[in-house]
N, CA and C atoms of all chains as a GROMACS GRO file, in nm:
protein
  609
    1UNK      N    1  -0.940   0.884  -0.427
    1UNK     CA    2  -0.925   1.027  -0.430
    1UNK      C    3  -0.858   1.072  -0.296
    2UNK      N    4  -0.738   1.090  -0.305
    2UNK     CA    5  -0.673   1.152  -0.178
    2UNK      C    6  -0.683   1.300  -0.165
    3UNK      N    7  -0.645   1.355  -0.048
    3UNK     CA    8  -0.648   1.498  -0.023
    3UNK      C    9  -0.505   1.552  -0.055
    4UNK      N   10  -0.500   1.665  -0.120
    4UNK     CA   11  -0.357   1.712  -0.154
    4UNK      C   12  -0.363   1.864  -0.144
    5UNK      N   13  -0.250   1.919  -0.100
    5UNK     CA   14  -0.230   2.060  -0.083
    5UNK      C   15  -0.156   2.115  -0.207
    6UNK      N   16  -0.210   2.226  -0.258
    6UNK     CA   17  -0.149   2.280  -0.385
    6UNK      C   18  -0.032   2.366  -0.341
    7UNK      N   19   0.075   2.336  -0.397
    7UNK     CA   20   0.207   2.414  -0.354
    7UNK      C   21   0.264   2.493  -0.467
    8UNK      N   22   0.213   2.478  -0.592
    8UNK     CA   23   0.259   2.549  -0.709
    8UNK      C   24   0.198   2.510  -0.831
    9UNK      N   25   0.249   2.586  -0.943
    9UNK     CA   26   0.188   2.549  -1.077
    9UNK      C   27   0.294   2.517  -1.170
   10UNK      N   28   0.253   2.448  -1.278
   10UNK     CA   29   0.339   2.397  -1.385
   10UNK      C   30   0.298   2.463  -1.516
   11UNK      N   31   0.401   2.528  -1.585
   11UNK     CA   32   0.358   2.584  -1.709
   11UNK      C   33   0.438   2.498  -1.825
   12UNK      N   34   0.367   2.483  -1.934
   12UNK     CA   35   0.425   2.399  -2.047
   12UNK      C   36   0.455   2.496  -2.169
   13UNK      N   37   0.564   2.467  -2.229
   13UNK     CA   38   0.587   2.558  -2.337
   13UNK      C   39   0.501   2.499  -2.460
   14UNK      N   40   0.497   2.371  -2.475
   14UNK     CA   41   0.422   2.297  -2.580
   14UNK      C   42   0.349   2.194  -2.512
   15UNK      N   43   0.214   2.186  -2.551
   15UNK     CA   44   0.137   2.065  -2.485
   15UNK      C   45   0.040   2.020  -2.577
   16UNK      N   46  -0.025   1.893  -2.540
   16UNK     CA   47  -0.134   1.850  -2.636
   16UNK      C   48  -0.245   1.938  -2.620
   17UNK      N   49  -0.329   1.938  -2.746
   17UNK     CA   50  -0.445   2.024  -2.740
   17UNK      C   51  -0.544   1.996  -2.634
   18UNK      N   52  -0.552   1.864  -2.586
   18UNK     CA   53  -0.651   1.831  -2.482
   18UNK      C   54  -0.619   1.896  -2.349
   19UNK      N   55  -0.498   1.952  -2.327
   19UNK     CA   56  -0.467   2.006  -2.201
   19UNK      C   57  -0.519   2.157  -2.195
   20UNK      N   58  -0.565   2.216  -2.308
   20UNK     CA   59  -0.606   2.353  -2.307
   20UNK      C   60  -0.724   2.360  -2.225
   21UNK      N   61  -0.748   2.484  -2.166
   21UNK     CA   62  -0.878   2.510  -2.085
   21UNK      C   63  -0.860   2.490  -1.939
   22UNK      N   64  -0.759   2.407  -1.892
   22UNK     CA   65  -0.727   2.398  -1.756
   22UNK      C   66  -0.591   2.439  -1.719
   23UNK      N   67  -0.542   2.419  -1.581
   23UNK     CA   68  -0.426   2.451  -1.568
   23UNK      C   69  -0.358   2.334  -1.481
   24UNK      N   70  -0.225   2.335  -1.493
   24UNK     CA   71  -0.149   2.225  -1.426
   24UNK      C   72  -0.086   2.272  -1.296
   25UNK      N   73  -0.124   2.205  -1.196
   25UNK     CA   74  -0.080   2.256  -1.050
   25UNK      C   75   0.005   2.141  -0.994
   26UNK      N   76   0.098   2.192  -0.903
   26UNK     CA   77   0.179   2.094  -0.832
   26UNK      C   78   0.105   2.064  -0.696
   27UNK      N   79   0.084   1.943  -0.660
   27UNK     CA   80   0.014   1.912  -0.527
   27UNK      C   81   0.100   1.803  -0.456
   28UNK      N   82   0.062   1.823  -0.317
   28UNK     CA   83   0.142   1.712  -0.231
   28UNK      C   84   0.034   1.656  -0.150
   29UNK      N   85   0.017   1.527  -0.158
   29UNK     CA   86  -0.083   1.451  -0.082
   29UNK      C   87  -0.064   1.470   0.071
   30UNK      N   88  -0.178   1.485   0.142
   30UNK     CA   89  -0.186   1.493   0.281
   30UNK      C   90  -0.179   1.372   0.352
   31UNK      N   91  -0.086   1.356   0.455
   31UNK     CA   92  -0.082   1.235   0.527
   31UNK      C   93  -0.187   1.247   0.640
   32UNK      N   94  -0.204   1.130   0.717
   32UNK     CA   95  -0.306   1.134   0.824
   32UNK      C   96  -0.252   1.243   0.935
   33UNK      N   97  -0.133   1.244   0.968
   33UNK     CA   98  -0.078   1.345   1.059
   33UNK      C   99  -0.091   1.484   1.006
   34UNK      N  100  -0.072   1.506   0.882
   34UNK     CA  101  -0.103   1.644   0.822
   34UNK      C  102  -0.237   1.685   0.840
   35UNK      N  103  -0.338   1.586   0.823
   35UNK     CA  104  -0.480   1.628   0.823
   35UNK      C  105  -0.515   1.642   0.979
   36UNK      N  106  -0.465   1.562   1.067
   36UNK     CA  107  -0.505   1.568   1.202
   36UNK      C  108  -0.442   1.677   1.278
   37UNK      N  109  -0.317   1.698   1.255
   37UNK     CA  110  -0.243   1.793   1.339
   37UNK      C  111  -0.169   1.897   1.265
   38UNK      N  112  -0.206   1.930   1.141
   38UNK     CA  113  -0.132   2.027   1.074
   38UNK      C  114   0.016   2.006   1.049
   39UNK      N  115   0.046   1.878   1.063
   39UNK     CA  116   0.195   1.840   1.054
   39UNK      C  117   0.241   1.873   0.909
   40UNK      N  118   0.370   1.901   0.901
   40UNK     CA  119   0.425   1.956   0.763
   40UNK      C  120   0.442   1.828   0.683
   41UNK      N  121   0.442   1.695   0.710
   41UNK     CA  122   0.484   1.591   0.622
   41UNK      C  123   0.366   1.573   0.521
   42UNK      N  124   0.413   1.549   0.395
   42UNK     CA  125   0.328   1.526   0.284
   42UNK      C  126   0.388   1.403   0.202
   43UNK      N  127   0.306   1.354   0.108
   43UNK     CA  128   0.337   1.253   0.018
   43UNK      C  129   0.421   1.306  -0.094
   44UNK      N  130   0.426   1.215  -0.202
   44UNK     CA  131   0.507   1.257  -0.330
   44UNK      C  132   0.432   1.366  -0.412
   45UNK      N  133   0.521   1.443  -0.471
   45UNK     CA  134   0.448   1.541  -0.547
   45UNK      C  135   0.367   1.483  -0.666
   46UNK      N  136   0.261   1.553  -0.698
   46UNK     CA  137   0.176   1.511  -0.808
   46UNK      C  138   0.140   1.627  -0.895
   47UNK      N  139   0.147   1.615  -1.026
   47UNK     CA  140   0.094   1.739  -1.108
   47UNK      C  141  -0.041   1.695  -1.150
   48UNK      N  142  -0.142   1.784  -1.121
   48UNK     CA  143  -0.282   1.763  -1.140
   48UNK      C  144  -0.338   1.874  -1.237
   49UNK      N  145  -0.442   1.834  -1.303
   49UNK     CA  146  -0.518   1.920  -1.405
   49UNK      C  147  -0.624   1.977  -1.324
   50UNK      N  148  -0.639   2.114  -1.320
   50UNK     CA  149  -0.735   2.187  -1.231
   50UNK      C  150  -0.824   2.281  -1.331
   51UNK      N  151  -0.944   2.267  -1.317
   51UNK     CA  152  -1.027   2.372  -1.385
   51UNK      C  153  -1.132   2.436  -1.294
   52UNK      N  154  -1.105   2.414  -1.163
   52UNK     CA  155  -1.193   2.467  -1.057
   52UNK      C  156  -1.132   2.596  -0.996
   53UNK      N  157  -1.005   2.624  -1.022
   53UNK     CA  158  -0.948   2.751  -0.980
   53UNK      C  159  -0.881   2.730  -0.846
   54UNK      N  160  -0.811   2.628  -0.817
   54UNK     CA  161  -0.731   2.611  -0.693
   54UNK      C  162  -0.616   2.686  -0.691
   55UNK      N  163  -0.592   2.754  -0.578
   55UNK     CA  164  -0.478   2.839  -0.572
   55UNK      C  165  -0.369   2.768  -0.461
   56UNK      N  166  -0.258   2.823  -0.454
   56UNK     CA  167  -0.141   2.769  -0.358
   56UNK      C  168  -0.213   2.770  -0.226
   57UNK      N  169  -0.181   2.652  -0.154
   57UNK     CA  170  -0.223   2.645  -0.014
   57UNK      C  171  -0.369   2.588   0.005
   58UNK      N  172  -0.440   2.585  -0.103
   58UNK     CA  173  -0.573   2.519  -0.091
   58UNK      C  174  -0.562   2.370  -0.083
   59UNK      N  175  -0.662   2.299  -0.011
   59UNK     CA  176  -0.660   2.169  -0.007
   59UNK      C  177  -0.764   2.108  -0.110
   60UNK      N  178  -0.729   2.016  -0.184
   60UNK     CA  179  -0.815   1.973  -0.287
   60UNK      C  180  -0.827   1.815  -0.283
   61UNK      N  181  -0.940   1.768  -0.355
   61UNK     CA  182  -0.964   1.626  -0.366
   61UNK      C  183  -0.883   1.592  -0.489
   62UNK      N  184  -0.786   1.496  -0.474
   62UNK     CA  185  -0.706   1.464  -0.586
   62UNK      C  186  -0.754   1.332  -0.640
   63UNK      N  187  -0.823   1.338  -0.761
   63UNK     CA  188  -0.861   1.218  -0.823
   63UNK      C  189  -0.755   1.155  -0.911
   64UNK      N  190  -0.731   1.021  -0.903
   64UNK     CA  191  -0.613   0.970  -0.963
   64UNK      C  192  -0.650   0.845  -1.043
   65UNK      N  193  -0.558   0.814  -1.147
   65UNK     CA  194  -0.580   0.692  -1.237
   65UNK      C  195  -0.689   0.718  -1.325
   66UNK      N  196  -0.767   0.602  -1.356
   66UNK     CA  197  -0.870   0.599  -1.462
   66UNK      C  198  -0.980   0.720  -1.426
   67UNK      N  199  -1.024   0.720  -1.299
   67UNK     CA  200  -1.130   0.821  -1.277
   67UNK      C  201  -1.087   0.957  -1.301
   68UNK      N  202  -0.963   0.995  -1.307
   68UNK     CA  203  -0.913   1.132  -1.329
   68UNK      C  204  -0.957   1.156  -1.469
   69UNK      N  205  -0.962   1.062  -1.559
   69UNK     CA  206  -0.986   1.110  -1.703
   69UNK      C  207  -1.139   1.105  -1.732
   70UNK      N  208  -1.223   1.046  -1.642
   70UNK     CA  209  -1.364   1.042  -1.662
   70UNK      C  210  -1.417   1.176  -1.696
   71UNK      N  211  -1.389   1.290  -1.628
   71UNK     CA  212  -1.456   1.413  -1.666
   71UNK      C  213  -1.434   1.453  -1.809
   72UNK      N  214  -1.347   1.392  -1.877
   72UNK     CA  215  -1.330   1.438  -2.020
   72UNK      C  216  -1.411   1.364  -2.119
   73UNK      N  217  -1.478   1.271  -2.053
   73UNK     CA  218  -1.582   1.178  -2.139
   73UNK      C  219  -1.513   1.098  -2.250
   74UNK      N  220  -1.540   1.129  -2.374
   74UNK     CA  221  -1.499   1.047  -2.486
   74UNK      C  222  -1.364   1.108  -2.535
   75UNK      N  223  -1.322   1.230  -2.490
   75UNK     CA  224  -1.191   1.284  -2.535
   75UNK      C  225  -1.093   1.215  -2.476
   76UNK      N  226  -0.997   1.162  -2.555
   76UNK     CA  227  -0.871   1.079  -2.512
   76UNK      C  228  -0.766   1.188  -2.443
   77UNK      N  229  -0.747   1.181  -2.324
   77UNK     CA  230  -0.648   1.263  -2.258
   77UNK      C  231  -0.545   1.197  -2.178
   78UNK      N  232  -0.423   1.245  -2.169
   78UNK     CA  233  -0.317   1.180  -2.076
   78UNK      C  234  -0.328   1.215  -1.942
   79UNK      N  235  -0.446   1.268  -1.898
   79UNK     CA  236  -0.462   1.320  -1.747
   79UNK      C  237  -0.482   1.191  -1.671
   80UNK      N  238  -0.401   1.181  -1.558
   80UNK     CA  239  -0.429   1.080  -1.459
   80UNK      C  240  -0.431   1.128  -1.324
   81UNK      N  241  -0.436   1.274  -1.303
   81UNK     CA  242  -0.453   1.336  -1.179
   81UNK      C  243  -0.540   1.458  -1.200
   82UNK      N  244  -0.648   1.462  -1.133
   82UNK     CA  245  -0.749   1.563  -1.163
   82UNK      C  246  -0.804   1.628  -1.033
   83UNK      N  247  -0.825   1.757  -1.023
   83UNK     CA  248  -0.870   1.830  -0.909
   83UNK      C  249  -1.021   1.820  -0.914
   84UNK      N  250  -1.082   1.733  -0.822
   84UNK     CA  251  -1.227   1.713  -0.812
   84UNK      C  252  -1.302   1.802  -0.730
   85UNK      N  253  -1.242   1.868  -0.626
   85UNK     CA  254  -1.319   1.950  -0.540
   85UNK      C  255  -1.214   2.044  -0.457
   86UNK      N  256  -1.254   2.150  -0.416
   86UNK     CA  257  -1.183   2.235  -0.324
   86UNK      C  258  -1.236   2.225  -0.203
   87UNK      N  259  -1.161   2.194  -0.093
   87UNK     CA  260  -1.223   2.150   0.037
   87UNK      C  261  -1.240   2.282   0.111
   88UNK      N  262  -1.355   2.298   0.173
   88UNK     CA  263  -1.378   2.413   0.271
   88UNK      C  264  -1.334   2.376   0.412
   89UNK      N  265  -1.375   2.268   0.461
   89UNK     CA  266  -1.347   2.238   0.606
   89UNK      C  267  -1.307   2.090   0.608
   90UNK      N  268  -1.205   2.065   0.695
   90UNK     CA  269  -1.155   1.921   0.717
   90UNK      C  270  -1.165   1.902   0.847
   91UNK      N  271  -1.238   1.793   0.907
   91UNK     CA  272  -1.259   1.773   1.044
   91UNK      C  273  -1.204   1.625   1.069
   92UNK      N  274  -1.088   1.620   1.124
   92UNK     CA  275  -1.017   1.476   1.139
   92UNK      C  276  -0.992   1.462   1.287
   93UNK      N  277  -1.029   1.340   1.337
   93UNK     CA  278  -1.015   1.322   1.480
   93UNK      C  279  -0.873   1.257   1.498
   94UNK      N  280  -0.776   1.325   1.570
   94UNK     CA  281  -0.637   1.276   1.581
   94UNK      C  282  -0.648   1.125   1.637
   95UNK      N  283  -0.735   1.103   1.740
   95UNK     CA  284  -0.742   0.971   1.797
   95UNK      C  285  -0.758   0.861   1.696
   96UNK      N  286  -0.845   0.893   1.602
   96UNK     CA  287  -0.877   0.787   1.497
   96UNK      C  288  -0.768   0.796   1.386
   97UNK      N  289  -0.715   0.909   1.361
   97UNK     CA  290  -0.631   0.927   1.238
   97UNK      C  291  -0.480   0.861   1.263
   98UNK      N  292  -0.438   0.876   1.388
   98UNK     CA  293  -0.312   0.840   1.417
   98UNK      C  294  -0.290   0.714   1.479
   99UNK      N  295  -0.177   0.632   1.462
   99UNK     CA  296  -0.167   0.508   1.534
   99UNK      C  297  -0.168   0.545   1.674
  100UNK      N  298  -0.194   0.423   1.756
  100UNK     CA  299  -0.208   0.440   1.904
  100UNK      C  300  -0.099   0.510   1.968
  101UNK      N  301   0.011   0.477   1.943
  101UNK     CA  302   0.129   0.522   2.018
  101UNK      C  303   0.169   0.662   1.987
  102UNK      N  304   0.103   0.733   1.904
  102UNK     CA  305   0.143   0.861   1.853
  102UNK      C  306   0.147   0.964   1.958
  103UNK      N  307   0.274   1.030   1.977
  103UNK     CA  308   0.289   1.135   2.089
  103UNK      C  309   0.183   1.247   2.085
  104UNK      N  310   0.133   1.274   1.979
  104UNK     CA  311   0.058   1.408   1.986
  104UNK      C  312  -0.090   1.376   2.016
  105UNK      N  313  -0.123   1.257   2.066
  105UNK     CA  314  -0.263   1.231   2.082
  105UNK      C  315  -0.332   1.302   2.198
  106UNK      N  316  -0.320   1.436   2.194
  106UNK     CA  317  -0.391   1.509   2.315
  106UNK      C  318  -0.487   1.605   2.273
  107UNK      N  319  -0.476   1.671   2.133
  107UNK     CA  320  -0.579   1.770   2.095
  107UNK      C  321  -0.671   1.714   2.007
  108UNK      N  322  -0.785   1.773   1.994
  108UNK     CA  323  -0.890   1.733   1.896
  108UNK      C  324  -0.923   1.867   1.828
  109UNK      N  325  -0.892   1.880   1.696
  109UNK     CA  326  -0.916   2.014   1.646
  109UNK      C  327  -0.996   2.006   1.514
  110UNK      N  328  -1.090   2.100   1.489
  110UNK     CA  329  -1.155   2.122   1.364
  110UNK      C  330  -1.081   2.222   1.295
  111UNK      N  331  -1.046   2.199   1.164
  111UNK     CA  332  -0.969   2.308   1.097
  111UNK      C  333  -1.054   2.362   0.974
  112UNK      N  334  -1.092   2.484   0.998
  112UNK     CA  335  -1.172   2.539   0.886
  112UNK      C  336  -1.074   2.621   0.790
  113UNK      N  337  -1.069   2.607   0.663
  113UNK     CA  338  -0.964   2.652   0.583
  113UNK      C  339  -0.998   2.798   0.544
  114UNK      N  340  -1.247  -0.417  -0.313
  114UNK     CA  341  -1.305  -0.372  -0.202
  114UNK      C  342  -1.198  -0.375  -0.094
  115UNK      N  343  -1.194  -0.284  -0.004
  115UNK     CA  344  -1.093  -0.270   0.100
  115UNK      C  345  -1.159  -0.217   0.224
  116UNK      N  346  -1.102  -0.260   0.348
  116UNK     CA  347  -1.173  -0.213   0.474
  116UNK      C  348  -1.098  -0.079   0.511
  117UNK      N  349  -1.162   0.005   0.566
  117UNK     CA  350  -1.105   0.138   0.619
  117UNK      C  351  -1.168   0.178   0.741
  118UNK      N  352  -1.123   0.285   0.805
  118UNK     CA  353  -1.182   0.346   0.927
  118UNK      C  354  -1.205   0.478   0.889
  119UNK      N  355  -1.328   0.536   0.929
  119UNK     CA  356  -1.377   0.665   0.909
  119UNK      C  357  -1.290   0.751   1.008
  120UNK      N  358  -1.210   0.844   0.970
  120UNK     CA  359  -1.133   0.930   1.069
  120UNK      C  360  -1.189   1.073   1.062
  121UNK      N  361  -1.273   1.104   0.973
  121UNK     CA  362  -1.326   1.247   0.978
  121UNK      C  363  -1.416   1.269   0.866
  122UNK      N  364  -1.451   1.395   0.847
  122UNK     CA  365  -1.534   1.418   0.726
  122UNK      C  366  -1.487   1.555   0.668
  123UNK      N  367  -1.529   1.589   0.553
  123UNK     CA  368  -1.490   1.718   0.478
  123UNK      C  369  -1.606   1.765   0.393
  124UNK      N  370  -1.604   1.900   0.376
  124UNK     CA  371  -1.701   1.964   0.292
  124UNK      C  372  -1.638   2.042   0.192
  125UNK      N  373  -1.711   2.052   0.070
  125UNK     CA  374  -1.653   2.134  -0.044
  125UNK      C  375  -1.772   2.197  -0.112
  126UNK      N  376  -1.766   2.326  -0.134
  126UNK     CA  377  -1.876   2.377  -0.219
  126UNK      C  378  -1.833   2.387  -0.366
  127UNK      N  379  -1.701   2.425  -0.395
  127UNK     CA  380  -1.658   2.421  -0.532
  127UNK      C  381  -1.611   2.278  -0.566
  128UNK      N  382  -1.687   2.214  -0.655
  128UNK     CA  383  -1.638   2.075  -0.684
  128UNK      C  384  -1.698   2.028  -0.830
  129UNK      N  385  -1.662   1.907  -0.875
  129UNK     CA  386  -1.720   1.866  -1.000
  129UNK      C  387  -1.869   1.844  -0.977
  130UNK      N  388  -1.948   1.891  -1.096
  130UNK     CA  389  -2.084   1.888  -1.076
  130UNK      C  390  -2.145   1.750  -1.028
  131UNK      N  391  -2.081   1.642  -1.069
  131UNK     CA  392  -2.141   1.515  -1.033
  131UNK      C  393  -2.129   1.480  -0.888
  132UNK      N  394  -2.045   1.569  -0.807
  132UNK     CA  395  -2.033   1.548  -0.660
  132UNK      C  396  -2.127   1.623  -0.582
  133UNK      N  397  -2.208   1.691  -0.649
  133UNK     CA  398  -2.309   1.777  -0.569
  133UNK      C  399  -2.397   1.689  -0.486
  134UNK      N  400  -2.427   1.735  -0.360
  134UNK     CA  401  -2.508   1.676  -0.262
  134UNK      C  402  -2.442   1.543  -0.210
  135UNK      N  403  -2.309   1.530  -0.239
  135UNK     CA  404  -2.254   1.393  -0.193
  135UNK      C  405  -2.195   1.413  -0.050
  136UNK      N  406  -2.218   1.317   0.046
  136UNK     CA  407  -2.152   1.323   0.172
  136UNK      C  408  -2.016   1.272   0.162
  137UNK      N  409  -1.925   1.357   0.198
  137UNK     CA  410  -1.782   1.306   0.192
  137UNK      C  411  -1.717   1.279   0.332
  138UNK      N  412  -1.663   1.162   0.342
  138UNK     CA  413  -1.600   1.118   0.455
  138UNK      C  414  -1.447   1.111   0.422
  139UNK      N  415  -1.372   1.124   0.534
  139UNK     CA  416  -1.219   1.100   0.512
  139UNK      C  417  -1.193   0.968   0.583
  140UNK      N  418  -1.139   0.865   0.497
  140UNK     CA  419  -1.125   0.736   0.545
  140UNK      C  420  -0.988   0.691   0.534
  141UNK      N  421  -0.940   0.618   0.646
  141UNK     CA  422  -0.798   0.561   0.633
  141UNK      C  423  -0.816   0.417   0.594
  142UNK      N  424  -0.763   0.386   0.478
  142UNK     CA  425  -0.766   0.239   0.424
  142UNK      C  426  -0.669   0.156   0.517
  143UNK      N  427  -0.716   0.042   0.547
  143UNK     CA  428  -0.637  -0.039   0.634
  143UNK      C  429  -0.588  -0.166   0.560
  144UNK      N  430  -0.454  -0.223   0.598
  144UNK     CA  431  -0.415  -0.342   0.542
  144UNK      C  432  -0.483  -0.448   0.622
  145UNK      N  433  -0.429  -0.582   0.576
  145UNK     CA  434  -0.517  -0.693   0.639
  145UNK      C  435  -0.475  -0.705   0.776
  146UNK      N  436  -0.361  -0.641   0.822
  146UNK     CA  437  -0.325  -0.653   0.962
  146UNK      C  438  -0.382  -0.540   1.048
  147UNK      N  439  -0.455  -0.453   0.982
  147UNK     CA  440  -0.519  -0.336   1.054
  147UNK      C  441  -0.432  -0.208   1.057
  148UNK      N  442  -0.308  -0.225   0.990
  148UNK     CA  443  -0.229  -0.105   0.998
  148UNK      C  444  -0.279  -0.003   0.880
  149UNK      N  445  -0.227   0.112   0.892
  149UNK     CA  446  -0.270   0.212   0.789
  149UNK      C  447  -0.219   0.184   0.657
  150UNK      N  448  -0.295   0.208   0.543
  150UNK     CA  449  -0.240   0.168   0.411
  150UNK      C  450  -0.245   0.301   0.321
  151UNK      N  451  -0.128   0.372   0.320
  151UNK     CA  452  -0.136   0.492   0.246
  151UNK      C  453  -0.198   0.616   0.299
  152UNK      N  454  -0.218   0.712   0.223
  152UNK     CA  455  -0.267   0.849   0.272
  152UNK      C  456  -0.421   0.830   0.289
  153UNK      N  457  -0.481   0.910   0.372
  153UNK     CA  458  -0.639   0.897   0.386
  153UNK      C  459  -0.690   0.940   0.256
  154UNK      N  460  -0.819   0.884   0.229
  154UNK     CA  461  -0.874   0.911   0.107
  154UNK      C  462  -1.020   0.975   0.134
  155UNK      N  463  -1.075   1.047   0.030
  155UNK     CA  464  -1.205   1.088   0.036
  155UNK      C  465  -1.306   0.991  -0.009
  156UNK      N  466  -1.399   0.947   0.070
  156UNK     CA  467  -1.494   0.851   0.028
  156UNK      C  468  -1.636   0.909   0.022
  157UNK      N  469  -1.717   0.863  -0.060
  157UNK     CA  470  -1.861   0.916  -0.087
  157UNK      C  471  -1.951   0.823  -0.005
  158UNK      N  472  -2.045   0.863   0.083
  158UNK     CA  473  -2.106   0.774   0.173
  158UNK      C  474  -2.263   0.794   0.158
  159UNK      N  475  -2.318   0.671   0.131
  159UNK     CA  476  -2.474   0.677   0.118
  159UNK      C  477  -2.530   0.602   0.240
  160UNK      N  478  -2.450   0.533   0.326
  160UNK     CA  479  -2.507   0.452   0.418
  160UNK      C  480  -2.500   0.509   0.558
  161UNK      N  481  -2.453   0.621   0.572
  161UNK     CA  482  -2.460   0.694   0.697
  161UNK      C  483  -2.361   0.637   0.790
  162UNK      N  484  -2.238   0.629   0.748
  162UNK     CA  485  -2.132   0.578   0.833
  162UNK      C  486  -2.083   0.694   0.928
  163UNK      N  487  -2.054   0.663   1.050
  163UNK     CA  488  -2.029   0.765   1.148
  163UNK      C  489  -1.875   0.759   1.169
  164UNK      N  490  -1.826   0.867   1.234
  164UNK     CA  491  -1.681   0.881   1.265
  164UNK      C  492  -1.638   0.756   1.354
  165UNK      N  493  -1.519   0.704   1.313
  165UNK     CA  494  -1.474   0.582   1.394
  165UNK      C  495  -1.525   0.448   1.346
  166UNK      N  496  -1.627   0.451   1.261
  166UNK     CA  497  -1.693   0.329   1.214
  166UNK      C  498  -1.574   0.260   1.115
  167UNK      N  499  -1.586   0.125   1.116
  167UNK     CA  500  -1.517   0.067   1.008
  167UNK      C  501  -1.596   0.042   0.886
  168UNK      N  502  -1.547   0.059   0.766
  168UNK     CA  503  -1.628   0.066   0.651
  168UNK      C  504  -1.566  -0.021   0.538
  169UNK      N  505  -1.644  -0.064   0.447
  169UNK     CA  506  -1.592  -0.140   0.340
  169UNK      C  507  -1.604  -0.046   0.222
  170UNK      N  508  -1.486  -0.003   0.158
  170UNK     CA  509  -1.491   0.088   0.048
  170UNK      C  510  -1.481   0.007  -0.080
  171UNK      N  511  -1.554   0.037  -0.182
  171UNK     CA  512  -1.539  -0.017  -0.319
  171UNK      C  513  -1.422   0.063  -0.388
  172UNK      N  514  -1.322   0.005  -0.437
  172UNK     CA  515  -1.219   0.070  -0.487
  172UNK      C  516  -1.225   0.085  -0.647
  173UNK      N  517  -1.328   0.033  -0.694
  173UNK     CA  518  -1.360   0.040  -0.842
  173UNK      C  519  -1.457   0.160  -0.881
  174UNK      N  520  -1.398   0.254  -0.960
  174UNK     CA  521  -1.477   0.366  -0.994
  174UNK      C  522  -1.613   0.335  -1.057
  175UNK      N  523  -1.627   0.202  -1.112
  175UNK     CA  524  -1.743   0.177  -1.183
  175UNK      C  525  -1.873   0.207  -1.101
  176UNK      N  526  -1.864   0.168  -0.969
  176UNK     CA  527  -1.982   0.180  -0.886
  176UNK      C  528  -2.020   0.331  -0.888
  177UNK      N  529  -1.932   0.417  -0.870
  177UNK     CA  530  -1.957   0.558  -0.868
  177UNK      C  531  -2.008   0.607  -1.005
  178UNK      N  532  -1.948   0.555  -1.107
  178UNK     CA  533  -1.994   0.616  -1.234
  178UNK      C  534  -2.145   0.568  -1.250
  179UNK      N  535  -2.188   0.446  -1.201
  179UNK     CA  536  -2.327   0.410  -1.222
  179UNK      C  537  -2.411   0.499  -1.130
  180UNK      N  538  -2.359   0.541  -1.011
  180UNK     CA  539  -2.426   0.619  -0.915
  180UNK      C  540  -2.437   0.773  -0.966
  181UNK      N  541  -2.329   0.826  -1.002
  181UNK     CA  542  -2.312   0.968  -1.020
  181UNK      C  543  -2.302   1.016  -1.161
  182UNK      N  544  -2.298   0.909  -1.257
  182UNK     CA  545  -2.286   0.948  -1.392
  182UNK      C  546  -2.141   0.924  -1.449
  183UNK      N  547  -2.131   0.903  -1.579
  183UNK     CA  548  -2.007   0.850  -1.633
  183UNK      C  549  -1.890   0.945  -1.610
  184UNK      N  550  -1.914   1.083  -1.596
  184UNK     CA  551  -1.807   1.181  -1.583
  184UNK      C  552  -1.750   1.208  -1.451
  185UNK      N  553  -1.805   1.120  -1.342
  185UNK     CA  554  -1.762   1.160  -1.220
  185UNK      C  555  -1.614   1.118  -1.191
  186UNK      N  556  -1.534   1.197  -1.125
  186UNK     CA  557  -1.407   1.165  -1.085
  186UNK      C  558  -1.392   1.092  -0.954
  187UNK      N  559  -1.496   1.049  -0.896
  187UNK     CA  560  -1.493   0.986  -0.772
  187UNK      C  561  -1.461   0.838  -0.793
  188UNK      N  562  -1.394   0.771  -0.687
  188UNK     CA  563  -1.364   0.635  -0.697
  188UNK      C  564  -1.422   0.556  -0.580
  189UNK      N  565  -1.376   0.613  -0.455
  189UNK     CA  566  -1.410   0.537  -0.334
  189UNK      C  567  -1.560   0.563  -0.284
  190UNK      N  568  -1.634   0.461  -0.262
  190UNK     CA  569  -1.757   0.477  -0.195
  190UNK      C  570  -1.790   0.375  -0.091
  191UNK      N  571  -1.858   0.417   0.014
  191UNK     CA  572  -1.888   0.322   0.118
  191UNK      C  573  -1.987   0.224   0.077
  192UNK      N  574  -1.960   0.106   0.074
  192UNK     CA  575  -2.055  -0.001   0.031
  192UNK      C  576  -2.103  -0.091   0.144
  193UNK      N  577  -2.036  -0.081   0.258
  193UNK     CA  578  -2.070  -0.180   0.369
  193UNK      C  579  -2.023  -0.123   0.500
  194UNK      N  580  -2.094  -0.156   0.608
  194UNK     CA  581  -2.043  -0.120   0.738
  194UNK      C  582  -2.030  -0.263   0.813
  195UNK      N  583  -1.903  -0.319   0.814
  195UNK     CA  584  -1.897  -0.456   0.879
  195UNK      C  585  -1.914  -0.452   1.024
  196UNK      N  586  -1.974  -0.562   1.075
  196UNK     CA  587  -2.001  -0.568   1.232
  196UNK      C  588  -1.873  -0.568   1.296
  197UNK      N  589  -1.865  -0.528   1.420
  197UNK     CA  590  -1.739  -0.528   1.504
  197UNK      C  591  -1.691  -0.669   1.504
  198UNK      N  592  -1.557  -0.682   1.542
  198UNK     CA  593  -1.516  -0.829   1.578
  198UNK      C  594  -1.502  -0.916   1.458
  199UNK      N  595  -1.459  -0.847   1.343
  199UNK     CA  596  -1.445  -0.927   1.225
  199UNK      C  597  -1.294  -0.954   1.206
  200UNK      N  598  -1.220  -0.953   1.309
  200UNK     CA  599  -1.081  -0.995   1.293
  200UNK      C  600  -1.004  -0.883   1.251
  201UNK      N  601  -1.018  -0.834   1.148
  201UNK     CA  602  -0.925  -0.713   1.101
  201UNK      C  603  -0.924  -0.603   1.181
  202UNK      N  604  -0.826  -0.569   1.254
  202UNK     CA  605  -0.815  -0.440   1.323
  202UNK      C  606  -0.948  -0.415   1.397
  203UNK      N  607  -1.011  -0.515   1.454
  203UNK     CA  608  -1.150  -0.481   1.503
  203UNK      C  609  -1.136  -0.427   1.638
   0.00000   0.00000   0.00000
């Protein structure tokens, strides 16, 4: 389960019935530098299924692969990216998150969202 | 299973019901040479791992399904705290 920032949403003109009831959002996984220093770099875009009500800018727990379909139980769904939680506070220590030689290793910040 | 380093923690009030009362750590998975492997992940901890600890994460969602119920979207959980000096990025 990676951490991802919601950057937009996806609307479908036609979709499978299983997708009803939730929304599809566009998310970008957070890298170590992004978590530790608010750096702008992100991973590759992912479209995730959300039924918790995440909005643009919120950081969510991005469940992927088989586990993303678990919440649907016996219902067969094509979902492989699921919003498992909306993060309130992220506290990452740059000394631990960044490789030793990273230039920015001077501040230690707690970021409350 | 894969070795990782605890780089921080996170809290979430709005979450999937099976994740209630779970302690969430942010873990950077490591390759065999100790380098970072991909983006940091959220891992669920029952062993009391602290910041900076090296941990062994189970990467199979089965363990979390047994612990938290079949509908849990969780995958990574801390299953061991290796002693220091185990060679990998120690």
